[in-house]
C-alpha positions in Angstrom: -21.9 -13.2 -2.7 -22.1 -15.8 -5.4 -23.5 -18.8 -3.5 -21.1 -20.9 -5.5 -17.6 -21.9 -4.4 -16.3 -22.1 -8.0 -17.7 -18.7 -8.9 -16.4 -17.2 -5.7 -12.9 -18.5 -6.5 -13.1 -17.0 -10.0 -14.3 -13.7 -8.5 -11.5 -13.7 -6.0 -8.9 -14.1 -8.7 -10.6 -11.4 -10.8 -10.6 -9.0 -7.8 -6.9 -9.7 -7.1 -6.1 -8.8 -10.7 -8.2 -5.6 -10.5 -6.5 -4.6 -7.2 -3.1 -5.4 -8.7 -3.8 -3.2 -11.7 -5.6 -0.4 -9.9 -3.7 -0.1 -6.5 -2.1 3.0 -7.9 -5.5 4.7 -8.0 -5.9 4.3 -4.2 -5.7 7.8 -2.9 -5.7 7.0 0.9 -8.9 9.1 1.6 -10.3 6.1 3.5 -9.1 2.8 4.8 -7.6 0.5 2.3 -10.1 -2.2 3.2 -13.0 0.2 2.3 -11.4 0.7 -1.2 -10.9 -3.0 -1.5 -14.5 -3.6 -0.6 -15.7 -1.3 -3.3 -13.4 -2.9 -5.9 -14.7 -6.3 -4.8 -18.4 -5.3 -5.0 -17.9 -3.6 -8.4 -16.1 -6.6 -9.8 -18.8 -8.9 -8.5 -21.5 -6.8 -10.0 -19.7 -6.6 -13.4 -19.2 -10.4 -13.4 -22.9 -10.9 -12.6 -23.9 -8.6 -15.4 -21.6 -10.5 -17.8 -22.6 -14.0 -16.8 -26.1 -13.5 -15.4 -25.2 -15.1 -12.1 -27.7 -16.3 -9.5 -28.8 -13.7 -7.0 -26.0 -12.5 -4.7 -25.9 -12.3 -0.9 -25.4 -9.0 0.7 -22.2 -8.4 2.7 -24.2 -6.0 4.9 -26.6 -8.7 6.0 -25.5 -11.2 8.6 -25.2 -14.8 7.4 -27.1 -16.0 10.4 -28.8 -14.4 13.4 -25.8 -15.0 15.7 -23.1 -13.7 13.2 -22.2 -10.1 12.7 -22.4 -8.2 9.4 -19.2 -8.4 7.3 -19.5 -4.8 6.2 -18.8 -3.6 9.8 -15.4 -5.4 9.8 -14.5 -4.2 6.3 -15.0 -0.5 7.0 -12.5 -0.5 9.9 -9.0 0.8 9.3 -6.5 -2.0 8.7 -3.3 -1.1 10.4 -1.3 -3.9 8.7 -2.3 -2.5 5.3 -1.7 1.1 6.3 1.8 0.0 7.3 2.3 -1.7 3.9 1.3 1.5 2.1 3.7 3.5 4.3 6.5 1.0 3.4 5.7 1.3 -0.3 5.8 5.1 -0.1 9.1 5.0 1.8 10.5 2.6 -0.8 9.5 4.9 -3.6 11.0 7.9 -1.9 14.3 6.1 -1.4 14.3 5.0 -5.1 13.7 8.6 -6.1 16.9 9.7 -4.3 20.1 10.3 -6.3 22.3 7.2 -6.1 24.8 8.8 -3.7 22.1 9.7 -1.3 20.6 6.2 -1.6 23.9 4.6 -0.9 24.5 6.7 2.3 20.9 6.0 3.5 21.3 2.3 2.9 24.6 2.0 4.6 23.6 4.1 7.6 19.9 3.4 8.2 19.6 -0.2 6.9 23.0 -1.7 7.4 23.9 0.2 10.6 27.2 1.6 9.5 28.6 4.5 11.4 29.7 7.7 9.6 33.4 6.8 10.2 32.9 3.4 8.5 30.9 5.0 5.6 33.6 7.6 5.1 36.2 4.8 4.8 34.0 2.7 2.4 33.2 5.6 0.2 36.5 7.4 0.5 35.0 10.6 1.8 35.2 12.6 5.0 33.0 11.9 8.0 31.4 15.4 7.6 30.5 14.6 4.0 28.8 11.3 5.1 26.8 13.2 7.7 25.8 16.1 5.4 24.8 13.6 2.6 22.7 11.7 5.0 21.0 14.9 6.3 20.4 16.1 2.7 19.0 12.6 1.8 16.6 12.7 4.7 15.4 16.2 3.8 14.9 15.2 0.2 13.0 12.1 1.3 10.8 14.1 3.7 10.0 16.5 0.8 9.1 13.5 -1.5 7.0 11.8 1.2 5.1 15.0 2.1 4.5 16.0 -1.5 3.2 12.6 -2.4 0.9 12.6 0.7 -0.4 16.1 -0.3 -1.3 14.9 -3.8 -2.9 11.7 -2.5 -5.4 13.8 -0.4 -6.4 16.3 -3.2 
């Protein structure tokens, strides 16, 4: 868009900072790549206004007659990024659990301990381990679905 490698590198760094600071505003209404595209274009336009850069190239127009438009690729849903957002949501839900629930989930789901082993480690009954895990999963489900509902409002 800038026709200058140095300016493009500066713009890339500025976009990265904008995304880092504003990723919390991403609502998930569209593909992450679409949101990233808008942040990039807006950042480029703001930089152009500030520095009176030379005319920009359009991401919608092909670079040459035999190359496709970049806009088509950017508007497709990126499954790798969707997975990353899901992992972030899951991590946040786990962090929101009370410490006892977090401990049970970690031991059972991430470290692969069986309820008998968890009961021995935490000095509780097997039934307590099972019920705590069940309650933790219910709480996480509630946290995940409530955050998904608020993202789509």
